[in-house]
C-alpha positions as a Markdown table, in Angstrom:
| # | Residue | x | y | z |
|---|---|---|---|---|
| 1 | Unk | -5.6 | 29.8 | -10.2 |
| 2 | Unk | -3.7 | 29.5 | -13.5 |
| 3 | Unk | -1.7 | 32.3 | -15.2 |
| 4 | Unk | -2.4 | 35.0 | -12.7 |
| 5 | Unk | -0.1 | 33.7 | -10.0 |
| 6 | Unk | 3.3 | 35.0 | -9.1 |
| 7 | Unk | 5.6 | 32.0 | -8.7 |
| 8 | Unk | 9.1 | 32.4 | -7.2 |
| 9 | Unk | 11.9 | 30.6 | -5.4 |
| 10 | Unk | 13.4 | 32.0 | -2.2 |
| 11 | Unk | 17.2 | 32.2 | -2.8 |
| 12 | Unk | 17.6 | 31.3 | 0.9 |
| 13 | Unk | 17.0 | 27.7 | -0.4 |
| 14 | Unk | 20.3 | 27.9 | -2.4 |
| 15 | Unk | 22.1 | 30.4 | -0.2 |
| 16 | Unk | 25.4 | 28.5 | -0.3 |
| 17 | Unk | 25.4 | 29.1 | -4.1 |
| 18 | Unk | 24.7 | 32.8 | -4.0 |
| 19 | Unk | 27.5 | 34.3 | -1.9 |
| 20 | Unk | 29.3 | 36.2 | -4.7 |
| 21 | Unk | 28.3 | 37.6 | -8.1 |
| 22 | Unk | 29.7 | 34.7 | -10.2 |
| 23 | Unk | 27.9 | 32.1 | -8.1 |
| 24 | Unk | 24.7 | 34.1 | -8.1 |
| 25 | Unk | 24.8 | 34.4 | -11.9 |
| 26 | Unk | 25.3 | 30.6 | -12.3 |
| 27 | Unk | 22.6 | 29.8 | -9.8 |
| 28 | Unk | 20.1 | 32.2 | -11.4 |
| 29 | Unk | 20.8 | 30.6 | -14.8 |
| 30 | Unk | 19.9 | 27.2 | -13.4 |
| 31 | Unk | 16.8 | 28.6 | -11.7 |
| 32 | Unk | 15.6 | 30.3 | -14.9 |
| 33 | Unk | 16.2 | 27.0 | -16.8 |
| 34 | Unk | 13.8 | 25.2 | -14.5 |
| 35 | Unk | 11.1 | 27.7 | -15.4 |
| 36 | Unk | 10.9 | 29.8 | -12.3 |
| 37 | Unk | 9.8 | 33.3 | -13.3 |
| 38 | Unk | 11.0 | 35.1 | -10.2 |
| 39 | Unk | 13.1 | 35.0 | -7.1 |
| 40 | Unk | 12.9 | 36.2 | -3.5 |
| 41 | Unk | 16.2 | 37.9 | -2.5 |
| 42 | Unk | 17.2 | 36.4 | 0.9 |
| 43 | Unk | 20.3 | 34.7 | 2.1 |
| 44 | Unk | 22.4 | 36.3 | -0.7 |
| 45 | Unk | 26.0 | 37.4 | -0.1 |
| 46 | Unk | 27.1 | 41.0 | 0.2 |
| 47 | Unk | 26.1 | 42.0 | -3.3 |
| 48 | Unk | 24.7 | 45.5 | -4.1 |
| 49 | Unk | 21.0 | 45.6 | -5.0 |
| 50 | Unk | 21.9 | 47.3 | -8.3 |
| 51 | Unk | 24.1 | 44.4 | -9.2 |
| 52 | Unk | 21.5 | 41.8 | -8.2 |
| 53 | Unk | 19.0 | 43.6 | -10.4 |
| 54 | Unk | 21.4 | 43.5 | -13.3 |
| 55 | Unk | 22.0 | 39.8 | -12.9 |
| 56 | Unk | 18.3 | 38.9 | -12.5 |
| 57 | Unk | 17.5 | 41.0 | -15.6 |
| 58 | Unk | 20.2 | 39.2 | -17.5 |
| 59 | Unk | 18.5 | 35.9 | -16.8 |
| 60 | Unk | 14.9 | 37.1 | -17.4 |
| 61 | Unk | 14.0 | 36.8 | -13.7 |
| 62 | Unk | 11.8 | 39.2 | -11.8 |
| 63 | Unk | 12.3 | 39.8 | -8.0 |
| 64 | Unk | 9.0 | 39.0 | -6.3 |
| 65 | Unk | 10.1 | 39.8 | -2.7 |
| 66 | Unk | 12.8 | 40.3 | -0.2 |
| 67 | Unk | 13.6 | 39.3 | 3.3 |
| 68 | Unk | 15.1 | 41.8 | 5.8 |
| 69 | Unk | 16.0 | 41.5 | 9.4 |
| 70 | Unk | 14.2 | 43.3 | 12.2 |
| 71 | Unk | 16.8 | 46.0 | 12.6 |
| 72 | Unk | 16.7 | 47.0 | 9.0 |
| 73 | Unk | 12.9 | 47.1 | 8.9 |
| 74 | Unk | 12.6 | 49.2 | 12.0 |
| 75 | Unk | 15.7 | 51.4 | 11.9 |
| 76 | Unk | 16.6 | 51.4 | 8.2 |
| 77 | Unk | 13.1 | 51.5 | 6.8 |
| 78 | Unk | 14.0 | 53.9 | 4.0 |
| 79 | Unk | 16.8 | 51.6 | 2.9 |
| 80 | Unk | 14.6 | 48.5 | 2.8 |
| 81 | Unk | 12.1 | 50.4 | 0.7 |
| 82 | Unk | 14.7 | 51.8 | -1.7 |
| 83 | Unk | 16.2 | 48.3 | -2.1 |
| 84 | Unk | 12.7 | 47.0 | -3.2 |
| 85 | Unk | 12.5 | 49.8 | -5.7 |
| 86 | Unk | 15.9 | 49.0 | -7.1 |
| 87 | Unk | 15.1 | 45.3 | -7.4 |
| 88 | Unk | 11.7 | 46.1 | -9.0 |
| 89 | Unk | 9.7 | 44.6 | -6.2 |
| 90 | Unk | 7.1 | 45.8 | -3.8 |
| 91 | Unk | 7.0 | 43.1 | -1.1 |
| 92 | Unk | 9.3 | 42.7 | 1.9 |
| 93 | Unk | 8.9 | 40.4 | 4.8 |
| 94 | Unk | 10.7 | 39.8 | 8.1 |
| 95 | Unk | 12.2 | 36.4 | 7.8 |
| 96 | Unk | 12.3 | 35.8 | 11.6 |
| 97 | Unk | 12.1 | 38.0 | 14.7 |
| 98 | Unk | 14.6 | 35.8 | 16.6 |
| 99 | Unk | 14.0 | 33.8 | 19.7 |
| 100 | Unk | 13.8 | 36.6 | 22.2 |
| 101 | Unk | 10.2 | 37.5 | 21.4 |
| 102 | Unk | 8.7 | 34.1 | 22.1 |
| 103 | Unk | 7.6 | 34.8 | 25.7 |
| 104 | Unk | 4.6 | 36.4 | 27.4 |
| 105 | Unk | 4.2 | 39.9 | 25.9 |
| 106 | Unk | 6.6 | 39.3 | 23.1 |
| 107 | Unk | 4.1 | 39.2 | 20.3 |
| 108 | Unk | 2.6 | 42.5 | 21.5 |
| 109 | Unk | 6.1 | 44.1 | 21.6 |
| 110 | Unk | 7.0 | 42.9 | 18.1 |
| 111 | Unk | 3.6 | 44.1 | 16.7 |
| 112 | Unk | 4.3 | 47.5 | 18.1 |
| 113 | Unk | 7.6 | 47.7 | 16.3 |
| 114 | Unk | 5.8 | 46.8 | 13.0 |
| 115 | Unk | 3.2 | 49.5 | 13.0 |
| 116 | Unk | 5.2 | 52.6 | 11.9 |
| 117 | Unk | 7.4 | 50.8 | 9.3 |
| 118 | Unk | 4.3 | 49.1 | 7.8 |
| 119 | Unk | 2.7 | 52.6 | 7.3 |
| 120 | Unk | 5.8 | 53.9 | 5.6 |
| 121 | Unk | 6.0 | 50.9 | 3.3 |
| 122 | Unk | 2.4 | 51.5 | 2.3 |
| 123 | Unk | 3.0 | 55.2 | 1.7 |
| 124 | Unk | 5.8 | 54.2 | -0.7 |
| 125 | Unk | 3.5 | 51.7 | -2.6 |
| 126 | Unk | 5.1 | 48.7 | -0.9 |
| 127 | Unk | 3.9 | 46.0 | 1.4 |
| 128 | Unk | 5.5 | 44.7 | 4.7 |
| 129 | Unk | 4.9 | 41.1 | 5.8 |
| 130 | Unk | 5.8 | 38.7 | 8.5 |
| 131 | Unk | 7.1 | 35.2 | 7.9 |
| 132 | Unk | 6.2 | 32.6 | 10.4 |
| 133 | Unk | 7.8 | 29.5 | 11.8 |
| 134 | Unk | 6.2 | 27.0 | 14.2 |
| 135 | Unk | 6.7 | 28.9 | 17.4 |
| 136 | Unk | 4.1 | 31.5 | 16.4 |
| 137 | Unk | 1.6 | 28.8 | 17.2 |
| 138 | Unk | 2.9 | 28.4 | 20.8 |
| 139 | Unk | 0.5 | 29.7 | 23.5 |
| 140 | Unk | 1.6 | 32.5 | 25.8 |
| 141 | Unk | -1.0 | 33.7 | 28.3 |
| 142 | Unk | -3.8 | 31.6 | 26.7 |
| 143 | Unk | -3.4 | 33.0 | 23.2 |
| 144 | Unk | -1.0 | 31.9 | 20.5 |
| 145 | Unk | 1.8 | 34.3 | 19.5 |
| 146 | Unk | 0.2 | 34.5 | 16.0 |
| 147 | Unk | -3.3 | 35.4 | 17.4 |
| 148 | Unk | -1.8 | 38.3 | 19.5 |
| 149 | Unk | 0.4 | 39.5 | 16.6 |
| 150 | Unk | -2.5 | 39.6 | 14.2 |
| 151 | Unk | -4.8 | 41.4 | 16.6 |
| 152 | Unk | -2.2 | 44.0 | 17.6 |
| 153 | Unk | -1.4 | 44.8 | 13.9 |
| 154 | Unk | -5.0 | 45.2 | 12.7 |
| 155 | Unk | -4.6 | 49.0 | 12.6 |
| 156 | Unk | -1.7 | 48.9 | 10.2 |
| 157 | Unk | -1.1 | 47.4 | 6.7 |
| 158 | Unk | 0.8 | 44.4 | 8.1 |
| 159 | Unk | 0.3 | 41.0 | 6.3 |
| 160 | Unk | 1.7 | 37.5 | 6.5 |
| 161 | Unk | 4.1 | 35.7 | 4.3 |
| 162 | Unk | 2.5 | 32.4 | 5.4 |
| 163 | Unk | 4.8 | 29.4 | 5.5 |
| 164 | Unk | 2.4 | 26.5 | 5.3 |
| 165 | Unk | 4.9 | 23.9 | 6.3 |
| 166 | Unk | 5.7 | 25.7 | 9.6 |
| 167 | Unk | 1.9 | 26.2 | 10.2 |
| 168 | Unk | 1.5 | 22.4 | 10.1 |
| 169 | Unk | 4.6 | 21.8 | 12.2 |
| 170 | Unk | 3.2 | 24.2 | 14.7 |
| 171 | Unk | 0.1 | 22.0 | 15.1 |
| 172 | Unk | -2.4 | 24.1 | 13.1 |
| 173 | Unk | -4.2 | 23.4 | 9.8 |
| 174 | Unk | -2.8 | 25.5 | 6.9 |
| 175 | Unk | -6.1 | 25.4 | 5.0 |
| 176 | Unk | -8.2 | 26.4 | 8.0 |
| 177 | Unk | -5.8 | 29.2 | 8.9 |
| 178 | Unk | -5.9 | 30.6 | 5.4 |
| 179 | Unk | -9.7 | 30.4 | 5.3 |
| 180 | Unk | -9.8 | 32.3 | 8.6 |
| 181 | Unk | -7.1 | 34.9 | 8.0 |
| 182 | Unk | -6.9 | 35.0 | 4.2 |
| 183 | Unk | -7.4 | 38.7 | 4.0 |
| 184 | Unk | -4.2 | 39.2 | 6.0 |
| 185 | Unk | -2.0 | 37.0 | 3.8 |
| 186 | Unk | 0.2 | 38.6 | 1.1 |
| 187 | Unk | 2.2 | 35.6 | 0.0 |
| 188 | Unk | 2.6 | 31.8 | 0.6 |
| 189 | Unk | 5.9 | 30.2 | 1.4 |
| 190 | Unk | 5.2 | 26.8 | -0.2 |
| 191 | Unk | 6.9 | 23.6 | 0.7 |
| 192 | Unk | 5.6 | 20.2 | 1.9 |
| 193 | Unk | 5.7 | 18.4 | 5.2 |
| 194 | Unk | 6.9 | 14.8 | 5.6 |
| 195 | Unk | 8.1 | 12.4 | 8.2 |
| 196 | Unk | 11.3 | 10.4 | 7.7 |
| 197 | Unk | 12.8 | 8.2 | 10.4 |
| 198 | Unk | 10.3 | 9.5 | 12.9 |
| 199 | Unk | 11.4 | 13.1 | 12.4 |
| 200 | Unk | 9.6 | 16.0 | 10.5 |
| 201 | Unk | 11.4 | 17.0 | 7.3 |
| 202 | Unk | 11.1 | 19.7 | 4.7 |
| 203 | Unk | 9.7 | 18.1 | 1.6 |
| 204 | Unk | 9.4 | 19.3 | -1.9 |
| 205 | Unk | 5.9 | 20.6 | -2.9 |
| 206 | Unk | 3.7 | 17.6 | -3.6 |
| 207 | Unk | 6.1 | 15.1 | -2.0 |
| 208 | Unk | 4.7 | 15.1 | 1.6 |
| 209 | Unk | 1.5 | 14.8 | 3.5 |
| 210 | Unk | -0.1 | 18.3 | 3.1 |
| 211 | Unk | -3.6 | 18.6 | 1.7 |
| 212 | Unk | -2.8 | 20.7 | -1.3 |
| 213 | Unk | -6.3 | 20.7 | -2.9 |
| 214 | Unk | -7.7 | 22.2 | 0.3 |
| 215 | Unk | -4.8 | 24.7 | 0.7 |
| 216 | Unk | -5.0 | 25.9 | -2.8 |
| 217 | Unk | -8.7 | 26.2 | -2.7 |
| 218 | Unk | -8.4 | 28.4 | 0.4 |
| 219 | Unk | -5.8 | 30.5 | -1.4 |
| 220 | Unk | -8.1 | 30.8 | -4.4 |
| 221 | Unk | -11.1 | 31.8 | -2.2 |
| 222 | Unk | -9.0 | 34.7 | -0.8 |
| 223 | Unk | -7.3 | 35.6 | -4.1 |
| 224 | Unk | -3.9 | 34.9 | -2.8 |
| 225 | Unk | -1.6 | 34.6 | -5.8 |
| 226 | Unk | 2.0 | 34.8 | -4.7 |
| 227 | Unk | 3.6 | 31.4 | -4.1 |
| 228 | Unk | 7.3 | 31.3 | -3.2 |
| 229 | Unk | 9.1 | 27.9 | -3.0 |
| 230 | Unk | 11.4 | 27.5 | 0.0 |
| 231 | Unk | 13.4 | 24.4 | 0.7 |
| 232 | Unk | 15.1 | 25.2 | 4.0 |
| 233 | Unk | 17.5 | 22.2 | 3.7 |
| 234 | Unk | 18.2 | 19.7 | 0.9 |
| 235 | Unk | 16.9 | 16.2 | 1.5 |
| 236 | Unk | 19.3 | 13.3 | 1.8 |
| 237 | Unk | 17.9 | 11.7 | -1.3 |
| 238 | Unk | 18.7 | 14.6 | -3.7 |
| 239 | Unk | 20.6 | 17.8 | -3.9 |
| 240 | Unk | 19.0 | 21.2 | -3.5 |
| 241 | Unk | 18.8 | 22.0 | -7.2 |
| 242 | Unk | 17.0 | 18.7 | -7.8 |
| 243 | Unk | 14.6 | 19.5 | -4.9 |
| 244 | Unk | 13.6 | 22.9 | -6.2 |
| 245 | Unk | 13.2 | 21.6 | -9.7 |
| 246 | Unk | 10.9 | 18.8 | -8.4 |
| 247 | Unk | 8.8 | 21.4 | -6.6 |
| 248 | Unk | 8.2 | 23.5 | -9.7 |
| 249 | Unk | 7.4 | 20.4 | -11.7 |
| 250 | Unk | 4.8 | 19.4 | -9.2 |
| 251 | Unk | 3.4 | 22.9 | -9.0 |
| 252 | Unk | 2.9 | 22.8 | -12.8 |
| 253 | Unk | 0.9 | 19.5 | -12.3 |
| 254 | Unk | -1.2 | 21.3 | -9.6 |
| 255 | Unk | -2.0 | 24.1 | -12.1 |
| 256 | Unk | -0.2 | 26.8 | -10.2 |
| 257 | Unk | 1.7 | 27.9 | -13.4 |
């Protein structure tokens, strides 16, 4: 899996340090110094895409992906595509559909909203993905939300930005899910799963209980090569920059870069 992978950090992880141009520049300098080759633009303040591109270029960072909200993807599709072009990327994912869709019929409704935008992304040479949390593995009318969403989007180029931590928190096996649905996965959101004080926590890659050899083998089997670190919250034992640095160090040890 070495050398051909796209490795990035989701800026949502350090969102409190990306709300203006000066903070973004300082943050990207630190990220580049850790050895991250690319970033996912998400959770950033109101900064023009052109300016984000200038700042990422200044620090030798590529933009591997973006996150957009549902309204932008559905009603401002051309803008979302143009933003990708400006940033030099070709991959956009919906970060979250919001809680209203997690009900009987909700997955089918959301899937229907994805079909036309996904085709327009593809026509522009871009890809549209869906980022999961744990509720996508909740069952409504006998099937999980995820099962219905995947079935209802088979006719369009919709893929998954699969967050393996949230798969595990949803009660599913990340490695088994990847082996079954690998052809639908465009990127992996990579973080670990641990338990602290009886509660599930977001852990740095390699610092939790996930079966990384099996997960990475499944990714290799399906030629999945984009891995984006996401640390939703800092852990109490270290600050967020120490966390994302630890993740990339452990990913090096795993042979991911």
